[in-house]
All heavy atoms as TSV, in Angstrom:
chain	resi	resn	atom	element	x	y	z
A	1	MET	N	N	96.043	128.158	122.483
A	1	MET	CA	C	95.812	127.141	121.526
A	1	MET	C	C	95.769	125.804	122.125
A	1	MET	O	O	96.754	125.631	123.047
A	1	MET	CB	C	96.892	127.270	120.356
A	1	MET	CG	C	96.892	128.485	119.655
A	1	MET	SD	S	98.120	128.378	118.251
A	1	MET	CE	C	97.059	129.015	117.053
A	2	PRO	N	N	95.039	124.870	121.825
A	2	PRO	CA	C	95.007	123.622	122.448
A	2	PRO	C	C	96.199	122.742	121.945
A	2	PRO	O	O	96.683	122.989	120.848
A	2	PRO	CB	C	93.734	122.916	122.025
A	2	PRO	CG	C	93.325	123.708	120.777
A	2	PRO	CD	C	93.860	125.112	120.967
A	3	GLU	N	N	96.690	121.931	122.817
A	3	GLU	CA	C	97.841	121.046	122.433
A	3	GLU	C	C	97.347	119.770	121.777
A	3	GLU	O	O	96.165	119.411	121.977
A	3	GLU	CB	C	98.714	120.771	123.689
A	3	GLU	CG	C	99.440	121.982	124.136
A	3	GLU	CD	C	100.318	121.568	125.427
A	3	GLU	OE1	O	99.796	120.840	126.264
A	3	GLU	OE2	O	101.436	122.016	125.471
A	4	LYS	N	N	98.191	119.204	120.999
A	4	LYS	CA	C	97.745	117.934	120.412
A	4	LYS	C	C	98.962	116.877	120.622
A	4	LYS	O	O	99.975	117.299	121.041
A	4	LYS	CB	C	97.633	118.040	118.853
A	4	LYS	CG	C	96.416	118.896	118.526
A	4	LYS	CD	C	96.317	118.935	116.969
A	4	LYS	CE	C	95.183	119.778	116.577
A	4	LYS	NZ	N	95.020	119.795	115.006
A	5	ILE	N	N	98.726	115.708	120.333
A	5	ILE	CA	C	99.728	114.616	120.324
A	5	ILE	C	C	99.934	114.157	118.947
A	5	ILE	O	O	99.070	113.942	118.229
A	5	ILE	CB	C	99.284	113.391	121.254
A	5	ILE	CG1	C	99.148	113.840	122.553
A	5	ILE	CG2	C	100.287	112.278	121.005
A	5	ILE	CD1	C	98.526	112.635	123.520
A	6	ARG	N	N	101.244	114.301	118.670
A	6	ARG	CA	C	101.656	113.822	117.267
A	6	ARG	C	C	102.378	112.448	117.526
A	6	ARG	O	O	103.227	112.278	118.189
A	6	ARG	CB	C	102.831	114.767	116.706
A	6	ARG	CG	C	103.451	114.210	115.407
A	6	ARG	CD	C	104.363	115.263	114.969
A	6	ARG	NE	N	103.844	116.428	114.497
A	6	ARG	CZ	C	104.397	117.705	114.643
A	6	ARG	NH1	N	105.575	117.700	115.020
A	6	ARG	NH2	N	103.847	118.753	114.318
A	7	VAL	N	N	101.949	111.454	116.723
A	7	VAL	CA	C	102.418	110.231	116.581
A	7	VAL	C	C	103.380	110.014	115.359
A	7	VAL	O	O	102.859	110.173	114.219
A	7	VAL	CB	C	101.379	109.088	116.551
A	7	VAL	CG1	C	102.014	107.645	116.608
A	7	VAL	CG2	C	100.410	109.210	117.813
A	8	THR	N	N	104.568	109.623	115.437
A	8	THR	CA	C	105.473	109.489	114.341
A	8	THR	C	C	105.724	107.873	114.195
A	8	THR	O	O	106.202	107.297	115.280
A	8	THR	CB	C	106.714	110.294	114.470
A	8	THR	OG1	O	106.492	111.703	114.508
A	8	THR	CG2	C	107.627	110.052	113.309
A	9	VAL	N	N	105.452	107.334	113.141
A	9	VAL	CA	C	105.664	105.909	112.997
A	9	VAL	C	C	106.768	105.723	111.910
A	9	VAL	O	O	106.638	106.235	110.848
A	9	VAL	CB	C	104.282	105.239	112.522
A	9	VAL	CG1	C	104.538	103.741	112.356
A	9	VAL	CG2	C	103.250	105.385	113.533
A	10	VAL	N	N	107.675	104.933	112.144
A	10	VAL	CA	C	108.724	104.572	111.287
A	10	VAL	C	C	108.600	103.088	110.845
A	10	VAL	O	O	108.546	102.234	111.713
A	10	VAL	CB	C	110.200	104.770	111.862
A	10	VAL	CG1	C	111.240	104.496	110.808
A	10	VAL	CG2	C	110.295	106.330	112.192
A	11	VAL	N	N	108.493	102.838	109.550
A	11	VAL	CA	C	108.348	101.589	108.951
A	11	VAL	C	C	109.427	101.269	107.977
A	11	VAL	O	O	109.726	102.161	107.153
A	11	VAL	CB	C	106.915	101.385	108.256
A	11	VAL	CG1	C	106.814	100.017	107.533
A	11	VAL	CG2	C	105.787	101.702	109.125
A	12	GLU	N	N	110.093	100.076	108.117
A	12	GLU	CA	C	111.073	99.833	107.050
A	12	GLU	C	C	110.664	98.478	106.482
A	12	GLU	O	O	110.204	97.622	107.192
A	12	GLU	CB	C	112.463	99.700	107.758
A	12	GLU	CG	C	113.047	100.848	108.287
A	12	GLU	CD	C	114.385	100.817	108.841
A	12	GLU	OE1	O	114.953	99.652	108.959
A	12	GLU	OE2	O	115.001	101.852	109.277
A	13	TYR	N	N	110.687	98.415	105.173
A	13	TYR	CA	C	110.204	97.184	104.440
A	13	TYR	C	C	111.270	96.941	103.157
A	13	TYR	O	O	111.883	97.821	102.663
A	13	TYR	CB	C	108.891	97.279	103.996
A	13	TYR	CG	C	108.403	98.429	103.027
A	13	TYR	CD1	C	108.576	98.293	101.773
A	13	TYR	CD2	C	108.106	99.700	103.600
A	13	TYR	CE1	C	108.202	99.407	100.900
A	13	TYR	CE2	C	107.979	100.743	102.867
A	13	TYR	CZ	C	107.958	100.655	101.464
A	13	TYR	OH	O	107.618	101.631	100.695
A	14	THR	N	N	111.193	95.623	102.914
A	14	THR	CA	C	111.914	95.332	101.682
A	14	THR	C	C	110.950	95.144	100.570
A	14	THR	O	O	110.144	94.333	100.722
A	14	THR	CB	C	112.769	94.001	101.940
A	14	THR	OG1	O	113.522	94.073	103.044
A	14	THR	CG2	C	113.579	93.591	100.689
A	15	PRO	N	N	111.107	95.976	99.547
A	15	PRO	CA	C	110.153	95.879	98.450
A	15	PRO	C	C	110.371	94.712	97.546
A	15	PRO	O	O	111.507	94.323	97.380
A	15	PRO	CB	C	110.401	97.131	97.634
A	15	PRO	CG	C	111.807	97.549	97.888
A	15	PRO	CD	C	112.069	97.011	99.353
A	16	ASP	N	N	109.280	93.989	97.209
A	16	ASP	CA	C	109.393	92.983	96.279
A	16	ASP	C	C	109.410	93.628	94.786
A	16	ASP	O	O	108.448	94.023	94.289
A	16	ASP	CB	C	108.166	92.163	96.443
A	16	ASP	CG	C	108.227	90.857	95.418
A	16	ASP	OD1	O	109.046	90.797	94.614
A	16	ASP	OD2	O	107.394	89.937	95.591
A	17	LEU	N	N	110.665	93.701	94.325
A	17	LEU	CA	C	110.757	94.355	92.961
A	17	LEU	C	C	109.982	93.734	91.920
A	17	LEU	O	O	109.856	94.400	90.839
A	17	LEU	CB	C	112.273	94.584	92.702
A	17	LEU	CG	C	113.118	95.463	93.707
A	17	LEU	CD1	C	114.534	95.576	93.263
A	17	LEU	CD2	C	112.452	96.770	93.731
A	18	ASP	N	N	109.639	92.547	92.067
A	18	ASP	CA	C	108.834	91.823	91.055
A	18	ASP	C	C	107.440	92.607	90.835
A	18	ASP	O	O	106.702	92.494	89.733
A	18	ASP	CB	C	108.600	90.335	91.376
A	18	ASP	CG	C	109.824	89.615	91.174
A	18	ASP	OD1	O	110.740	90.005	90.439
A	18	ASP	OD2	O	109.931	88.458	91.855
A	19	HIS	N	N	107.016	93.324	91.949
A	19	HIS	CA	C	105.791	94.044	92.004
A	19	HIS	C	C	105.827	95.473	91.599
A	19	HIS	O	O	104.891	96.261	91.747
A	19	HIS	CB	C	105.100	93.809	93.313
A	19	HIS	CG	C	104.619	92.356	93.483
A	19	HIS	ND1	N	105.116	91.827	94.745
A	19	HIS	CD2	C	103.915	91.578	92.877
A	19	HIS	CE1	C	104.625	90.651	94.684
A	19	HIS	NE2	N	103.954	90.385	93.639
A	20	TYR	N	N	106.930	95.926	91.116
A	20	TYR	CA	C	107.306	97.281	90.840
A	20	TYR	C	C	107.614	97.404	89.358
A	20	TYR	O	O	108.292	96.559	88.795
A	20	TYR	CB	C	108.438	97.899	91.660
A	20	TYR	CG	C	107.972	98.254	93.008
A	20	TYR	CD1	C	108.049	97.223	93.990
A	20	TYR	CD2	C	107.686	99.463	93.412
A	20	TYR	CE1	C	107.750	97.419	95.336
A	20	TYR	CE2	C	107.292	99.776	94.800
A	20	TYR	CZ	C	107.472	98.723	95.696
A	20	TYR	OH	O	107.081	98.902	97.025
A	21	PRO	N	N	107.279	98.500	88.707
A	21	PRO	CA	C	107.754	98.736	87.230
A	21	PRO	C	C	109.095	99.346	87.247
A	21	PRO	O	O	109.479	100.239	86.401
A	21	PRO	CB	C	106.573	99.642	86.744
A	21	PRO	CG	C	106.221	100.454	88.010
A	21	PRO	CD	C	106.325	99.563	89.051
A	22	VAL	N	N	110.024	99.001	88.158
A	22	VAL	CA	C	111.317	99.597	88.364
A	22	VAL	C	C	112.169	98.423	88.719
A	22	VAL	O	O	111.851	97.375	88.937
A	22	VAL	CB	C	111.441	100.747	89.517
A	22	VAL	CG1	C	110.474	101.841	89.078
A	22	VAL	CG2	C	111.066	100.167	90.782
A	23	GLU	N	N	113.562	98.785	88.724
A	23	GLU	CA	C	114.539	97.785	88.916
A	23	GLU	C	C	115.323	97.865	90.168
A	23	GLU	O	O	115.978	96.915	90.668
A	23	GLU	CB	C	115.506	97.688	87.794
A	23	GLU	CG	C	114.825	97.188	86.485
A	23	GLU	CD	C	115.812	97.154	85.229
A	23	GLU	OE1	O	116.986	97.071	85.464
A	23	GLU	OE2	O	115.292	96.942	84.044
A	24	THR	N	N	115.399	99.096	90.837
A	24	THR	CA	C	116.179	99.278	92.004
A	24	THR	C	C	115.268	99.649	93.322
A	24	THR	O	O	114.165	100.260	93.065
A	24	THR	CB	C	117.246	100.292	91.739
A	24	THR	OG1	O	116.504	101.654	91.721
A	24	THR	CG2	C	118.179	100.020	90.608
A	25	VAL	N	N	115.878	99.508	94.362
A	25	VAL	CA	C	115.117	99.876	95.664
A	25	VAL	C	C	115.038	101.273	95.799
A	25	VAL	O	O	113.955	101.901	96.094
A	25	VAL	CB	C	115.775	99.284	96.901
A	25	VAL	CG1	C	115.168	99.848	98.247
A	25	VAL	CG2	C	115.712	97.662	96.931
A	26	ASP	N	N	115.951	102.002	95.272
A	26	ASP	CA	C	115.889	103.465	95.213
A	26	ASP	C	C	114.785	103.953	94.279
A	26	ASP	O	O	113.965	104.834	94.655
A	26	ASP	CB	C	117.248	104.151	94.681
A	26	ASP	CG	C	117.438	105.607	94.807
A	26	ASP	OD1	O	117.169	106.031	95.936
A	26	ASP	OD2	O	117.710	106.282	93.797
A	27	ASP	N	N	114.569	103.392	93.128
A	27	ASP	CA	C	113.489	103.617	92.304
A	27	ASP	C	C	112.109	103.298	92.885
A	27	ASP	O	O	111.079	103.966	92.692
A	27	ASP	CB	C	113.682	103.162	90.898
A	27	ASP	CG	C	114.811	103.615	90.213
A	27	ASP	OD1	O	115.172	104.846	90.407
A	27	ASP	OD2	O	115.292	103.048	89.061
A	28	ALA	N	N	112.164	102.210	93.574
A	28	ALA	CA	C	110.882	101.651	94.182
A	28	ALA	C	C	110.392	102.604	95.246
A	28	ALA	O	O	109.287	103.033	95.431
A	28	ALA	CB	C	111.129	100.346	94.867
A	29	ALA	N	N	111.347	103.285	95.944
A	29	ALA	CA	C	111.006	104.194	97.070
A	29	ALA	C	C	110.360	105.470	96.409
A	29	ALA	O	O	109.391	105.962	96.896
A	29	ALA	CB	C	112.268	104.685	97.768
A	30	ARG	N	N	110.982	105.822	95.311
A	30	ARG	CA	C	110.450	107.106	94.585
A	30	ARG	C	C	108.989	106.737	94.008
A	30	ARG	O	O	108.032	107.528	94.165
A	30	ARG	CB	C	111.379	107.552	93.450
A	30	ARG	CG	C	112.442	108.415	93.994
A	30	ARG	CD	C	113.159	109.167	92.919
A	30	ARG	NE	N	113.975	108.265	92.057
A	30	ARG	CZ	C	115.162	107.797	92.322
A	30	ARG	NH1	N	115.677	108.236	93.474
A	30	ARG	NH2	N	115.712	107.038	91.439
A	31	PHE	N	N	108.903	105.624	93.550
A	31	PHE	CA	C	107.631	105.182	93.067
A	31	PHE	C	C	106.578	105.076	94.108
A	31	PHE	O	O	105.459	105.525	93.946
A	31	PHE	CB	C	107.707	103.632	92.439
A	31	PHE	CG	C	106.397	103.067	91.854
A	31	PHE	CD1	C	106.052	103.534	90.518
A	31	PHE	CD2	C	105.606	102.384	92.561
A	31	PHE	CE1	C	104.867	103.028	90.045
A	31	PHE	CE2	C	104.378	101.915	92.026
A	31	PHE	CZ	C	104.055	102.285	90.643
A	32	ASP	N	N	106.909	104.512	95.244
A	32	ASP	CA	C	106.065	104.543	96.470
A	32	ASP	C	C	105.572	105.886	96.858
A	32	ASP	O	O	104.394	106.138	97.167
A	32	ASP	CB	C	106.592	103.641	97.545
A	32	ASP	CG	C	106.344	102.202	97.391
A	32	ASP	OD1	O	105.573	101.767	96.568
A	32	ASP	OD2	O	106.901	101.458	98.210
A	33	GLU	N	N	106.582	106.822	96.874
A	33	GLU	CA	C	106.307	108.120	97.279
A	33	GLU	C	C	105.300	108.772	96.292
A	33	GLU	O	O	104.374	109.478	96.730
A	33	GLU	CB	C	107.625	108.990	97.463
A	33	GLU	CG	C	107.408	110.380	97.781
A	33	GLU	CD	C	108.684	111.042	97.901
A	33	GLU	OE1	O	109.780	110.674	97.400
A	33	GLU	OE2	O	108.701	112.186	98.549
A	34	LEU	N	N	105.442	108.516	95.067
A	34	LEU	CA	C	104.584	109.161	94.039
A	34	LEU	C	C	103.356	108.496	93.750
A	34	LEU	O	O	102.257	109.124	93.607
A	34	LEU	CB	C	105.317	109.464	92.705
A	34	LEU	CG	C	106.680	110.306	92.773
A	34	LEU	CD1	C	107.403	110.201	91.496
A	34	LEU	CD2	C	106.200	111.779	93.192
A	35	LYS	N	N	103.380	107.196	93.741
A	35	LYS	CA	C	102.100	106.417	93.347
A	35	LYS	C	C	101.427	105.788	94.444
A	35	LYS	O	O	100.260	105.289	94.285
A	35	LYS	CB	C	102.504	105.408	92.274
A	35	LYS	CG	C	103.226	105.999	90.989
A	35	LYS	CD	C	102.229	106.881	90.242
A	35	LYS	CE	C	102.865	107.388	88.915
A	35	LYS	NZ	N	101.884	108.121	88.167
A	36	ASN	N	N	102.134	105.417	95.549
A	36	ASN	CA	C	101.555	104.761	96.657
A	36	ASN	C	C	101.644	105.461	98.020
A	36	ASN	O	O	102.334	104.850	98.950
A	36	ASN	CB	C	102.013	103.326	96.768
A	36	ASN	CG	C	101.894	102.438	95.551
A	36	ASN	OD1	O	100.867	102.426	94.977
A	36	ASN	ND2	N	102.941	101.743	95.218
A	37	PRO	N	N	101.338	106.742	98.033
A	37	PRO	CA	C	101.526	107.520	99.235
A	37	PRO	C	C	100.955	106.947	100.564
A	37	PRO	O	O	99.819	106.439	100.499
A	37	PRO	CB	C	101.022	108.856	98.983
A	37	PRO	CG	C	99.974	108.604	97.817
A	37	PRO	CD	C	100.422	107.397	97.130
A	38	PHE	N	N	101.660	107.084	101.581
A	38	PHE	CA	C	101.145	106.572	102.838
A	38	PHE	C	C	99.835	107.084	103.240
A	38	PHE	O	O	99.042	106.290	103.762
A	38	PHE	CB	C	102.256	106.869	103.962
A	38	PHE	CG	C	101.890	106.314	105.389
A	38	PHE	CD1	C	102.279	105.001	105.702
A	38	PHE	CD2	C	101.163	107.004	106.201
A	38	PHE	CE1	C	101.890	104.361	106.965
A	38	PHE	CE2	C	100.763	106.533	107.370
A	38	PHE	CZ	C	101.119	105.169	107.767
A	39	MET	N	N	99.647	108.320	102.956
A	39	MET	CA	C	98.380	108.910	103.506
A	39	MET	C	C	97.211	108.273	102.762
A	39	MET	O	O	96.009	108.246	103.241
A	39	MET	CB	C	98.398	110.531	103.226
A	39	MET	CG	C	99.410	111.134	104.015
A	39	MET	SD	S	99.085	111.091	105.805
A	39	MET	CE	C	97.820	112.277	105.891
A	40	GLU	N	N	97.390	107.822	101.496
A	40	GLU	CA	C	96.272	107.167	100.780
A	40	GLU	C	C	96.180	105.628	101.056
A	40	GLU	O	O	95.101	105.157	100.907
A	40	GLU	CB	C	96.365	107.408	99.331
A	40	GLU	CG	C	96.174	108.820	98.812
A	40	GLU	CD	C	96.267	108.943	97.381
A	40	GLU	OE1	O	95.812	107.976	96.579
A	40	GLU	OE2	O	96.850	109.929	96.870
A	41	PHE	N	N	97.185	105.085	101.335
A	41	PHE	CA	C	97.156	103.594	101.670
A	41	PHE	C	C	97.891	103.102	102.822
A	41	PHE	O	O	98.893	102.345	102.780
A	41	PHE	CB	C	97.971	102.914	100.366
A	41	PHE	CG	C	97.462	103.359	99.064
A	41	PHE	CD1	C	98.108	104.239	98.362
A	41	PHE	CD2	C	96.240	102.888	98.608
A	41	PHE	CE1	C	97.663	104.530	96.989
A	41	PHE	CE2	C	95.718	103.141	97.403
A	41	PHE	CZ	C	96.413	104.108	96.540
A	42	PRO	N	N	97.566	103.698	104.017
A	42	PRO	CA	C	98.216	103.296	105.252
A	42	PRO	C	C	98.127	101.870	105.594
A	42	PRO	O	O	99.072	101.263	106.130
A	42	PRO	CB	C	97.499	104.083	106.320
A	42	PRO	CG	C	96.158	104.477	105.726
A	42	PRO	CD	C	96.347	104.544	104.328
A	43	GLU	N	N	97.063	101.177	105.105
A	43	GLU	CA	C	96.943	99.767	105.602
A	43	GLU	C	C	98.010	98.924	104.851
A	43	GLU	O	O	98.414	97.872	105.414
A	43	GLU	CB	C	95.545	99.252	105.114
A	43	GLU	CG	C	95.210	99.076	103.729
A	43	GLU	CD	C	94.963	100.448	103.090
A	43	GLU	OE1	O	94.734	101.622	103.620
A	43	GLU	OE2	O	94.817	100.507	101.740
A	44	VAL	N	N	98.415	99.374	103.720
A	44	VAL	CA	C	99.477	98.614	103.036
A	44	VAL	C	C	100.766	98.689	103.713
A	44	VAL	O	O	101.615	97.701	103.949
A	44	VAL	CB	C	99.680	99.218	101.501
A	44	VAL	CG1	C	100.954	98.442	100.855
A	44	VAL	CG2	C	98.308	98.919	100.736
A	45	TYR	N	N	101.170	99.906	104.273
A	45	TYR	CA	C	102.375	100.027	104.966
A	45	TYR	C	C	102.293	99.494	106.453
A	45	TYR	O	O	103.400	99.280	106.982
A	45	TYR	CB	C	102.766	101.514	105.043
A	45	TYR	CG	C	103.029	102.113	103.671
A	45	TYR	CD1	C	102.057	102.725	102.883
A	45	TYR	CD2	C	104.356	101.911	103.229
A	45	TYR	CE1	C	102.310	103.137	101.562
A	45	TYR	CE2	C	104.681	102.435	101.836
A	45	TYR	CZ	C	103.764	102.973	101.136
A	45	TYR	OH	O	103.990	103.519	99.843
A	46	LEU	N	N	101.159	99.288	107.011
A	46	LEU	CA	C	101.062	98.916	108.383
A	46	LEU	C	C	100.517	97.458	108.521
A	46	LEU	O	O	100.088	96.977	109.552
A	46	LEU	CB	C	100.091	99.810	109.150
A	46	LEU	CG	C	100.666	101.264	109.177
A	46	LEU	CD1	C	99.473	102.171	109.895
A	46	LEU	CD2	C	101.892	101.349	109.975
A	47	ASP	N	N	100.602	96.737	107.399
A	47	ASP	CA	C	99.999	95.357	107.355
A	47	ASP	C	C	100.869	94.275	108.145
A	47	ASP	O	O	100.443	93.245	108.462
A	47	ASP	CB	C	99.647	94.922	106.019
A	47	ASP	CG	C	100.865	94.590	105.138
A	47	ASP	OD1	O	101.987	95.135	105.452
A	47	ASP	OD2	O	100.721	93.884	104.143
A	48	ASP	N	N	102.135	94.633	108.277
A	48	ASP	CA	C	103.176	93.658	108.898
A	48	ASP	C	C	103.842	94.297	110.038
A	48	ASP	O	O	104.806	95.038	109.932
A	48	ASP	CB	C	104.238	93.255	107.853
A	48	ASP	CG	C	105.083	92.197	108.349
A	48	ASP	OD1	O	105.148	91.881	109.597
A	48	ASP	OD2	O	105.938	91.712	107.653
A	49	PRO	N	N	103.408	94.030	111.359
A	49	PRO	CA	C	103.897	94.630	112.585
A	49	PRO	C	C	105.506	94.465	112.648
A	49	PRO	O	O	106.086	95.217	113.316
A	49	PRO	CB	C	103.241	93.814	113.641
A	49	PRO	CG	C	102.018	93.285	113.075
A	49	PRO	CD	C	102.478	93.026	111.569
A	50	SER	N	N	106.009	93.437	112.041
A	50	SER	CA	C	107.531	93.185	112.098
A	50	SER	C	C	108.256	94.370	111.395
A	50	SER	O	O	109.417	94.420	111.602
A	50	SER	CB	C	107.941	91.915	111.517
A	50	SER	OG	O	107.838	91.836	110.199
A	51	GLU	N	N	107.494	95.066	110.482
A	51	GLU	CA	C	108.213	96.328	109.833
A	51	GLU	C	C	108.295	97.506	110.650
A	51	GLU	O	O	108.832	98.428	110.190
A	51	GLU	CB	C	107.581	96.344	108.463
A	51	GLU	CG	C	107.817	95.141	107.510
A	51	GLU	CD	C	106.979	95.255	106.174
A	51	GLU	OE1	O	106.048	96.067	106.066
A	51	GLU	OE2	O	107.335	94.426	105.313
A	52	LEU	N	N	107.545	97.541	111.653
A	52	LEU	CA	C	107.614	98.773	112.502
A	52	LEU	C	C	108.881	98.905	113.161
A	52	LEU	O	O	109.343	98.022	113.920
A	52	LEU	CB	C	106.411	98.693	113.635
A	52	LEU	CG	C	104.955	98.979	113.029
A	52	LEU	CD1	C	104.020	98.644	114.029
A	52	LEU	CD2	C	104.873	100.277	112.503
A	53	VAL	N	N	109.590	99.935	112.971
A	53	VAL	CA	C	110.838	100.204	113.752
A	53	VAL	C	C	110.673	101.027	114.865
A	53	VAL	O	O	111.365	100.659	115.864
A	53	VAL	CB	C	111.780	100.951	112.651
A	53	VAL	CG1	C	113.021	101.428	113.242
A	53	VAL	CG2	C	111.920	100.029	111.439
A	54	SER	N	N	109.834	101.983	114.916
A	54	SER	CA	C	109.704	102.825	116.179
A	54	SER	C	C	108.375	103.608	115.987
A	54	SER	O	O	107.873	103.929	114.859
A	54	SER	CB	C	110.869	103.824	116.311
A	54	SER	OG	O	110.895	104.836	115.250
A	55	VAL	N	N	107.890	104.009	117.147
A	55	VAL	CA	C	106.712	104.883	117.298
A	55	VAL	C	C	107.031	105.889	118.338
A	55	VAL	O	O	107.450	105.422	119.498
A	55	VAL	CB	C	105.545	104.015	117.728
A	55	VAL	CG1	C	104.252	105.027	117.757
A	55	VAL	CG2	C	105.081	102.985	116.598
A	56	THR	N	N	106.835	107.138	118.096
A	56	THR	CA	C	107.244	108.194	119.057
A	56	THR	C	C	106.009	109.074	119.225
A	56	THR	O	O	105.220	109.279	118.381
A	56	THR	CB	C	108.297	108.978	118.747
A	56	THR	OG1	O	108.203	109.741	117.482
A	56	THR	CG2	C	109.651	108.291	118.702
A	57	TYR	N	N	105.722	109.503	120.442
A	57	TYR	CA	C	104.705	110.454	120.812
A	57	TYR	C	C	105.224	111.816	121.270
A	57	TYR	O	O	106.078	111.704	122.083
A	57	TYR	CB	C	103.763	109.846	121.670
A	57	TYR	CG	C	103.150	108.495	121.359
A	57	TYR	CD1	C	103.992	107.414	121.576
A	57	TYR	CD2	C	101.895	108.474	120.982
A	57	TYR	CE1	C	103.370	106.081	121.193
A	57	TYR	CE2	C	101.339	107.129	120.605
A	57	TYR	CZ	C	102.085	106.066	120.696
A	57	TYR	OH	O	101.532	104.889	120.348
A	58	GLU	N	N	104.736	112.894	120.801
A	58	GLU	CA	C	105.156	114.165	121.307
A	58	GLU	C	C	104.016	115.048	121.335
A	58	GLU	O	O	103.056	115.048	120.636
A	58	GLU	CB	C	106.222	114.656	120.439
A	58	GLU	CG	C	105.791	115.029	119.040
A	58	GLU	CD	C	107.021	115.514	118.077
A	58	GLU	OE1	O	107.523	116.471	118.518
A	58	GLU	OE2	O	107.287	114.790	117.132
A	59	VAL	N	N	104.108	116.003	122.330
A	59	VAL	CA	C	102.958	117.114	122.453
A	59	VAL	C	C	103.362	118.242	121.570
A	59	VAL	O	O	104.574	118.699	121.449
A	59	VAL	CB	C	102.866	117.509	123.855
A	59	VAL	CG1	C	102.002	118.683	123.983
A	59	VAL	CG2	C	102.612	116.378	124.906
A	60	VAL	N	N	102.415	118.715	120.740
A	60	VAL	CA	C	102.616	119.917	119.854
A	60	VAL	C	C	101.508	120.926	120.015
A	60	VAL	O	O	100.430	120.440	120.336
A	60	VAL	CB	C	102.696	119.421	118.404
A	60	VAL	CG1	C	104.006	118.521	118.101
A	60	VAL	CG2	C	101.550	118.718	117.884
A	61	SER	N	N	101.748	122.105	119.818
A	61	SER	CA	C	100.804	123.181	119.899
A	61	SER	C	C	100.008	123.239	118.581
A	61	SER	O	O	100.633	123.084	117.542
A	61	SER	CB	C	101.439	124.476	120.257
A	61	SER	OG	O	102.072	124.516	121.458
A	62	ALA	N	N	98.661	123.273	118.749
A	62	ALA	CA	C	97.979	123.432	117.502
A	62	ALA	C	C	98.235	124.731	116.881
A	62	ALA	O	O	98.231	125.807	117.500
A	62	ALA	CB	C	96.536	123.128	117.744
A	63	ALA	N	N	98.388	124.823	115.639
A	63	ALA	CA	C	98.589	126.040	114.859
A	63	ALA	C	C	97.324	126.645	114.451
A	63	ALA	O	O	96.310	126.125	114.121
A	63	ALA	CB	C	99.511	125.808	113.687
């Protein structure tokens, strides 16, 4: 099986609760997970380079 490279990106951001229909950061995290998933809106999560915490690369076997 061919090998692949997996890139893991960790982003941390402070949500502007004025833009959420919730009141807590915990609820904003759940809202983003359900309504604003990273896979559908990657540009939103990657628009501010200062929010990037880490990027790791690893070799994985293709399944």
